[in-house]
mmCIF file of the C-alpha atoms, coordinates in Angstrom:
data_MODEL
# 
_entry.id   MODEL 
# 
loop_
_atom_site.group_PDB 
_atom_site.id 
_atom_site.type_symbol 
_atom_site.label_atom_id 
_atom_site.label_alt_id 
_atom_site.label_comp_id 
_atom_site.label_asym_id 
_atom_site.label_entity_id 
_atom_site.label_seq_id 
_atom_site.pdbx_PDB_ins_code 
_atom_site.Cartn_x 
_atom_site.Cartn_y 
_atom_site.Cartn_z 
_atom_site.occupancy 
_atom_site.B_iso_or_equiv 
_atom_site.pdbx_formal_charge 
_atom_site.auth_seq_id 
_atom_site.auth_comp_id 
_atom_site.auth_asym_id 
_atom_site.auth_atom_id 
_atom_site.pdbx_PDB_model_num 
ATOM 1   C CA . MET A 1 1   ? 0.287   -0.237 -0.184  1.00 0.00 ? 1   MET A CA 1 
ATOM 2   C CA . ALA A 1 2   ? 0.720   3.929  -0.785  1.00 0.00 ? 2   ALA A CA 1 
ATOM 3   C CA . PRO A 1 3   ? 1.461   6.180  1.301   1.00 0.00 ? 3   PRO A CA 1 
ATOM 4   C CA . ILE A 1 4   ? -1.157  9.222  1.316   1.00 0.00 ? 4   ILE A CA 1 
ATOM 5   C CA . ASP A 1 5   ? 0.447   12.171 -0.086  1.00 0.00 ? 5   ASP A CA 1 
ATOM 6   C CA . VAL A 1 6   ? -1.205  14.941 1.264   1.00 0.00 ? 6   VAL A CA 1 
ATOM 7   C CA . SER A 1 7   ? -1.648  18.748 -0.953  1.00 0.00 ? 7   SER A CA 1 
ATOM 8   C CA . PRO A 1 8   ? -0.653  21.353 1.052   1.00 0.00 ? 8   PRO A CA 1 
ATOM 9   C CA . ASP A 1 9   ? -3.731  22.817 0.209   1.00 0.00 ? 9   ASP A CA 1 
ATOM 10  C CA . PHE A 1 10  ? -5.134  19.942 3.008   1.00 0.00 ? 10  PHE A CA 1 
ATOM 11  C CA . GLY A 1 11  ? -4.118  22.891 5.288   1.00 0.00 ? 11  GLY A CA 1 
ATOM 12  C CA . TYR A 1 12  ? -7.366  24.785 4.102   1.00 0.00 ? 12  TYR A CA 1 
ATOM 13  C CA . VAL A 1 13  ? -9.473  21.716 5.133   1.00 0.00 ? 13  VAL A CA 1 
ATOM 14  C CA . ILE A 1 14  ? -7.682  21.798 8.783   1.00 0.00 ? 14  ILE A CA 1 
ATOM 15  C CA . LEU A 1 15  ? -8.582  25.129 8.821   1.00 0.00 ? 15  LEU A CA 1 
ATOM 16  C CA . VAL A 1 16  ? -12.325 24.091 7.699   1.00 0.00 ? 16  VAL A CA 1 
ATOM 17  C CA . GLY A 1 17  ? -12.625 21.547 10.283  1.00 0.00 ? 17  GLY A CA 1 
ATOM 18  C CA . VAL A 1 18  ? -10.938 24.077 13.251  1.00 0.00 ? 18  VAL A CA 1 
ATOM 19  C CA . ALA A 1 19  ? -13.726 26.685 12.144  1.00 0.00 ? 19  ALA A CA 1 
ATOM 20  C CA . SER A 1 20  ? -16.308 24.084 12.692  1.00 0.00 ? 20  SER A CA 1 
ATOM 21  C CA . ALA A 1 21  ? -15.137 23.019 15.874  1.00 0.00 ? 21  ALA A CA 1 
ATOM 22  C CA . ILE A 1 22  ? -15.215 26.283 17.085  1.00 0.00 ? 22  ILE A CA 1 
ATOM 23  C CA . LEU A 1 23  ? -18.895 26.981 15.701  1.00 0.00 ? 23  LEU A CA 1 
ATOM 24  C CA . ASN A 1 24  ? -20.027 23.647 17.625  1.00 0.00 ? 24  ASN A CA 1 
ATOM 25  C CA . MET A 1 25  ? -18.527 25.943 20.821  1.00 0.00 ? 25  MET A CA 1 
ATOM 26  C CA . TYR A 1 26  ? -20.563 28.772 20.086  1.00 0.00 ? 26  TYR A CA 1 
ATOM 27  C CA . PHE A 1 27  ? -23.984 26.414 20.062  1.00 0.00 ? 27  PHE A CA 1 
ATOM 28  C CA . ALA A 1 28  ? -23.438 24.883 23.064  1.00 0.00 ? 28  ALA A CA 1 
ATOM 29  C CA . ILE A 1 29  ? -22.231 28.664 24.837  1.00 0.00 ? 29  ILE A CA 1 
ATOM 30  C CA . CYS A 1 30  ? -25.489 29.359 23.146  1.00 0.00 ? 30  CYS A CA 1 
ATOM 31  C CA . VAL A 1 31  ? -27.132 26.219 24.451  1.00 0.00 ? 31  VAL A CA 1 
ATOM 32  C CA . GLY A 1 32  ? -25.881 27.308 27.886  1.00 0.00 ? 32  GLY A CA 1 
ATOM 33  C CA . LYS A 1 33  ? -26.837 30.807 28.335  1.00 0.00 ? 33  LYS A CA 1 
ATOM 34  C CA . ALA A 1 34  ? -30.657 30.297 27.402  1.00 0.00 ? 34  ALA A CA 1 
ATOM 35  C CA . ARG A 1 35  ? -30.924 27.557 29.733  1.00 0.00 ? 35  ARG A CA 1 
ATOM 36  C CA . GLY A 1 36  ? -30.303 30.254 33.082  1.00 0.00 ? 36  GLY A CA 1 
ATOM 37  C CA . LYS A 1 37  ? -32.119 32.352 30.387  1.00 0.00 ? 37  LYS A CA 1 
ATOM 38  C CA . TYR A 1 38  ? -35.318 30.018 30.919  1.00 0.00 ? 38  TYR A CA 1 
ATOM 39  C CA . GLY A 1 39  ? -34.123 28.571 33.430  1.00 0.00 ? 39  GLY A CA 1 
ATOM 40  C CA . VAL A 1 40  ? -34.337 25.173 31.608  1.00 0.00 ? 40  VAL A CA 1 
ATOM 41  C CA . LYS A 1 41  ? -31.792 23.074 34.452  1.00 0.00 ? 41  LYS A CA 1 
ATOM 42  C CA . TYR A 1 42  ? -30.118 19.760 33.423  1.00 0.00 ? 42  TYR A CA 1 
ATOM 43  C CA . PRO A 1 43  ? -31.911 16.584 32.249  1.00 0.00 ? 43  PRO A CA 1 
ATOM 44  C CA . ASP A 1 44  ? -33.810 18.166 30.528  1.00 0.00 ? 44  ASP A CA 1 
ATOM 45  C CA . MET A 1 45  ? -33.309 18.907 26.623  1.00 0.00 ? 45  MET A CA 1 
ATOM 46  C CA . PHE A 1 46  ? -36.798 21.023 25.981  1.00 0.00 ? 46  PHE A CA 1 
ATOM 47  C CA . SER A 1 47  ? -39.126 22.859 27.690  1.00 0.00 ? 47  SER A CA 1 
ATOM 48  C CA . ASP A 1 48  ? -42.781 22.577 27.928  1.00 0.00 ? 48  ASP A CA 1 
ATOM 49  C CA . THR A 1 49  ? -42.836 26.671 28.165  1.00 0.00 ? 49  THR A CA 1 
ATOM 50  C CA . HIS A 1 50  ? -40.472 28.819 26.514  1.00 0.00 ? 50  HIS A CA 1 
ATOM 51  C CA . VAL A 1 51  ? -40.360 28.285 22.555  1.00 0.00 ? 51  VAL A CA 1 
ATOM 52  C CA . VAL A 1 52  ? -37.413 29.880 22.046  1.00 0.00 ? 52  VAL A CA 1 
ATOM 53  C CA . PHE A 1 53  ? -35.448 27.912 24.015  1.00 0.00 ? 53  PHE A CA 1 
ATOM 54  C CA . ASN A 1 54  ? -36.156 24.752 22.028  1.00 0.00 ? 54  ASN A CA 1 
ATOM 55  C CA . CYS A 1 55  ? -35.006 26.458 18.966  1.00 0.00 ? 55  CYS A CA 1 
ATOM 56  C CA . ILE A 1 56  ? -31.429 27.699 19.954  1.00 0.00 ? 56  ILE A CA 1 
ATOM 57  C CA . GLN A 1 57  ? -30.980 23.803 21.814  1.00 0.00 ? 57  GLN A CA 1 
ATOM 58  C CA . ARG A 1 58  ? -32.365 22.131 18.390  1.00 0.00 ? 58  ARG A CA 1 
ATOM 59  C CA . VAL A 1 59  ? -29.627 24.270 16.218  1.00 0.00 ? 59  VAL A CA 1 
ATOM 60  C CA . HIS A 1 60  ? -26.891 22.685 18.684  1.00 0.00 ? 60  HIS A CA 1 
ATOM 61  C CA . GLN A 1 61  ? -27.863 19.419 18.448  1.00 0.00 ? 61  GLN A CA 1 
ATOM 62  C CA . ASN A 1 62  ? -29.356 18.989 14.875  1.00 0.00 ? 62  ASN A CA 1 
ATOM 63  C CA . THR A 1 63  ? -26.168 20.049 14.135  1.00 0.00 ? 63  THR A CA 1 
ATOM 64  C CA . LEU A 1 64  ? -24.461 17.216 16.426  1.00 0.00 ? 64  LEU A CA 1 
ATOM 65  C CA . GLU A 1 65  ? -26.805 15.250 14.106  1.00 0.00 ? 65  GLU A CA 1 
ATOM 66  C CA . GLN A 1 66  ? -24.954 15.717 11.578  1.00 0.00 ? 66  GLN A CA 1 
ATOM 67  C CA . TYR A 1 67  ? -21.776 16.289 12.387  1.00 0.00 ? 67  TYR A CA 1 
ATOM 68  C CA . PRO A 1 68  ? -19.661 13.019 11.926  1.00 0.00 ? 68  PRO A CA 1 
ATOM 69  C CA . GLU A 1 69  ? -21.078 13.276 8.362   1.00 0.00 ? 69  GLU A CA 1 
ATOM 70  C CA . PHE A 1 70  ? -19.459 16.716 7.614   1.00 0.00 ? 70  PHE A CA 1 
ATOM 71  C CA . LEU A 1 71  ? -16.401 15.515 9.096   1.00 0.00 ? 71  LEU A CA 1 
ATOM 72  C CA . MET A 1 72  ? -16.434 12.401 7.138   1.00 0.00 ? 72  MET A CA 1 
ATOM 73  C CA . LYS A 1 73  ? -17.050 14.568 3.638   1.00 0.00 ? 73  LYS A CA 1 
ATOM 74  C CA . LEU A 1 74  ? -14.591 17.549 5.237   1.00 0.00 ? 74  LEU A CA 1 
ATOM 75  C CA . PHE A 1 75  ? -11.027 15.027 5.436   1.00 0.00 ? 75  PHE A CA 1 
ATOM 76  C CA . ILE A 1 76  ? -12.312 12.238 2.907   1.00 0.00 ? 76  ILE A CA 1 
ATOM 77  C CA . GLY A 1 77  ? -12.132 14.453 -0.121  1.00 0.00 ? 77  GLY A CA 1 
ATOM 78  C CA . GLY A 1 78  ? -10.140 16.906 1.594   1.00 0.00 ? 78  GLY A CA 1 
ATOM 79  C CA . LEU A 1 79  ? -7.219  14.373 0.463   1.00 0.00 ? 79  LEU A CA 1 
ATOM 80  C CA . ARG A 1 80  ? -7.780  14.838 -3.243  1.00 0.00 ? 80  ARG A CA 1 
ATOM 81  C CA . TYR A 1 81  ? -9.992  18.049 -3.208  1.00 0.00 ? 81  TYR A CA 1 
ATOM 82  C CA . PRO A 1 82  ? -9.050  19.488 -0.938  1.00 0.00 ? 82  PRO A CA 1 
ATOM 83  C CA . CYS A 1 83  ? -9.980  23.732 -2.149  1.00 0.00 ? 83  CYS A CA 1 
ATOM 84  C CA . LEU A 1 84  ? -13.076 22.134 -3.604  1.00 0.00 ? 84  LEU A CA 1 
ATOM 85  C CA . SER A 1 85  ? -13.560 20.339 -0.027  1.00 0.00 ? 85  SER A CA 1 
ATOM 86  C CA . ALA A 1 86  ? -12.163 23.476 2.076   1.00 0.00 ? 86  ALA A CA 1 
ATOM 87  C CA . ILE A 1 87  ? -15.050 25.058 -0.187  1.00 0.00 ? 87  ILE A CA 1 
ATOM 88  C CA . GLY A 1 88  ? -18.312 23.162 0.380   1.00 0.00 ? 88  GLY A CA 1 
ATOM 89  C CA . GLY A 1 89  ? -17.275 23.140 4.087   1.00 0.00 ? 89  GLY A CA 1 
ATOM 90  C CA . VAL A 1 90  ? -16.893 26.775 4.193   1.00 0.00 ? 90  VAL A CA 1 
ATOM 91  C CA . ILE A 1 91  ? -20.293 27.143 2.730   1.00 0.00 ? 91  ILE A CA 1 
ATOM 92  C CA . TYR A 1 92  ? -21.904 24.165 4.655   1.00 0.00 ? 92  TYR A CA 1 
ATOM 93  C CA . LEU A 1 93  ? -20.683 26.298 7.919   1.00 0.00 ? 93  LEU A CA 1 
ATOM 94  C CA . LEU A 1 94  ? -22.318 29.370 6.785   1.00 0.00 ? 94  LEU A CA 1 
ATOM 95  C CA . GLY A 1 95  ? -26.213 27.629 5.715   1.00 0.00 ? 95  GLY A CA 1 
ATOM 96  C CA . ARG A 1 96  ? -25.460 26.721 9.675   1.00 0.00 ? 96  ARG A CA 1 
ATOM 97  C CA . VAL A 1 97  ? -24.495 29.972 10.589  1.00 0.00 ? 97  VAL A CA 1 
ATOM 98  C CA . ALA A 1 98  ? -27.874 31.692 9.000   1.00 0.00 ? 98  ALA A CA 1 
ATOM 99  C CA . TYR A 1 99  ? -29.306 28.651 10.391  1.00 0.00 ? 99  TYR A CA 1 
ATOM 100 C CA . SER A 1 100 ? -29.243 29.674 13.268  1.00 0.00 ? 100 SER A CA 1 
ATOM 101 C CA . ILE A 1 101 ? -29.393 33.177 13.366  1.00 0.00 ? 101 ILE A CA 1 
ATOM 102 C CA . GLY A 1 102 ? -33.358 32.417 11.617  1.00 0.00 ? 102 GLY A CA 1 
ATOM 103 C CA . TYR A 1 103 ? -33.854 28.926 13.993  1.00 0.00 ? 103 TYR A CA 1 
ATOM 104 C CA . SER A 1 104 ? -32.768 31.280 17.198  1.00 0.00 ? 104 SER A CA 1 
ATOM 105 C CA . THR A 1 105 ? -35.594 33.666 16.788  1.00 0.00 ? 105 THR A CA 1 
ATOM 106 C CA . GLY A 1 106 ? -38.250 31.463 17.903  1.00 0.00 ? 106 GLY A CA 1 
ATOM 107 C CA . VAL A 1 107 ? -39.907 31.459 14.424  1.00 0.00 ? 107 VAL A CA 1 
ATOM 108 C CA . PRO A 1 108 ? -38.920 27.486 13.041  1.00 0.00 ? 108 PRO A CA 1 
ATOM 109 C CA . GLU A 1 109 ? -39.339 28.380 10.147  1.00 0.00 ? 109 GLU A CA 1 
ATOM 110 C CA . LYS A 1 110 ? -36.825 30.470 10.008  1.00 0.00 ? 110 LYS A CA 1 
ATOM 111 C CA . ARG A 1 111 ? -34.555 27.566 9.548   1.00 0.00 ? 111 ARG A CA 1 
ATOM 112 C CA . ASN A 1 112 ? -35.208 27.515 6.473   1.00 0.00 ? 112 ASN A CA 1 
ATOM 113 C CA . TYR A 1 113 ? -32.388 30.966 5.995   1.00 0.00 ? 113 TYR A CA 1 
ATOM 114 C CA . GLY A 1 114 ? -29.618 28.371 6.296   1.00 0.00 ? 114 GLY A CA 1 
ATOM 115 C CA . ALA A 1 115 ? -30.642 25.631 3.354   1.00 0.00 ? 115 ALA A CA 1 
ATOM 116 C CA . PHE A 1 116 ? -27.958 27.034 0.919   1.00 0.00 ? 116 PHE A CA 1 
ATOM 117 C CA . GLY A 1 117 ? -26.125 25.117 3.299   1.00 0.00 ? 117 GLY A CA 1 
ATOM 118 C CA . TYR A 1 118 ? -26.712 21.889 1.635   1.00 0.00 ? 118 TYR A CA 1 
ATOM 119 C CA . ILE A 1 119 ? -24.228 22.951 -1.787  1.00 0.00 ? 119 ILE A CA 1 
ATOM 120 C CA . GLY A 1 120 ? -21.759 23.241 0.189   1.00 0.00 ? 120 GLY A CA 1 
ATOM 121 C CA . GLY A 1 121 ? -22.414 19.944 2.166   1.00 0.00 ? 121 GLY A CA 1 
ATOM 122 C CA . LEU A 1 122 ? -23.158 17.640 -1.647  1.00 0.00 ? 122 LEU A CA 1 
ATOM 123 C CA . LEU A 1 123 ? -19.882 19.619 -2.732  1.00 0.00 ? 123 LEU A CA 1 
ATOM 124 C CA . MET A 1 124 ? -18.300 17.341 -0.541  1.00 0.00 ? 124 MET A CA 1 
ATOM 125 C CA . LEU A 1 125 ? -19.876 14.722 -0.583  1.00 0.00 ? 125 LEU A CA 1 
ATOM 126 C CA . GLY A 1 126 ? -19.650 15.225 -4.752  1.00 0.00 ? 126 GLY A CA 1 
ATOM 127 C CA . CYS A 1 127 ? -15.195 15.115 -3.600  1.00 0.00 ? 127 CYS A CA 1 
ATOM 128 C CA . THR A 1 128 ? -15.588 12.552 -0.883  1.00 0.00 ? 128 THR A CA 1 
ATOM 129 C CA . ALA A 1 129 ? -17.738 9.840  -4.077  1.00 0.00 ? 129 ALA A CA 1 
ATOM 130 C CA . CYS A 1 130 ? -14.908 11.314 -6.588  1.00 0.00 ? 130 CYS A CA 1 
ATOM 131 C CA . HIS A 1 131 ? -11.943 9.970  -4.230  1.00 0.00 ? 131 HIS A CA 1 
ATOM 132 C CA . GLY A 1 132 ? -13.724 6.296  -3.797  1.00 0.00 ? 132 GLY A CA 1 
ATOM 133 C CA . LEU A 1 133 ? -14.189 6.615  -6.611  1.00 0.00 ? 133 LEU A CA 1 
ATOM 134 C CA . ALA A 1 134 ? -10.902 7.076  -7.867  1.00 0.00 ? 134 ALA A CA 1 
ATOM 135 C CA . LEU A 1 135 ? -8.844  5.123  -5.299  1.00 0.00 ? 135 LEU A CA 1 
ATOM 136 C CA . LEU A 1 136 ? -10.962 1.965  -6.536  1.00 0.00 ? 136 LEU A CA 1 
ATOM 137 C CA . GLY A 1 137 ? -9.772  2.661  -10.527 1.00 0.00 ? 137 GLY A CA 1 
ATOM 138 C CA . VAL A 1 138 ? -13.147 3.660  -11.607 1.00 0.00 ? 138 VAL A CA 1 
ATOM 139 C CA . ILE A 1 139 ? -12.234 7.039  -12.407 1.00 0.00 ? 139 ILE A CA 1 
ATOM 140 C CA . GLY A 1 140 ? -8.573  9.011  -12.643 1.00 0.00 ? 140 GLY A CA 1 
# 
């Protein structure tokens, strides 16, 4: 088996991964602050009376639900296509920010502000699929 040759451009991929960790920590802090503001105690995940808290909490929870897939697509696709994968990652993260801004208003329909982030996710998915196909010799 040949060693993996990583382009210096993979540094962009790594920095997008770092940015995603910072964004995830920020969302966790937002939930913690909202717990204090709305009086939602652990271990409760949701509030029966505060829709805004529920929306803020869902931003973080939904991000965590998608995080393993995001990282897999970012890093594996980035091995062969580091710049495209990093661009896809940035688009995805900007979508998460827009999703957060909209959803945290307490109006669940405004979560759709971040729907453009799926474009980044699809770009990373394409990079990952092409990398797999290239490794199998299906494409060049």
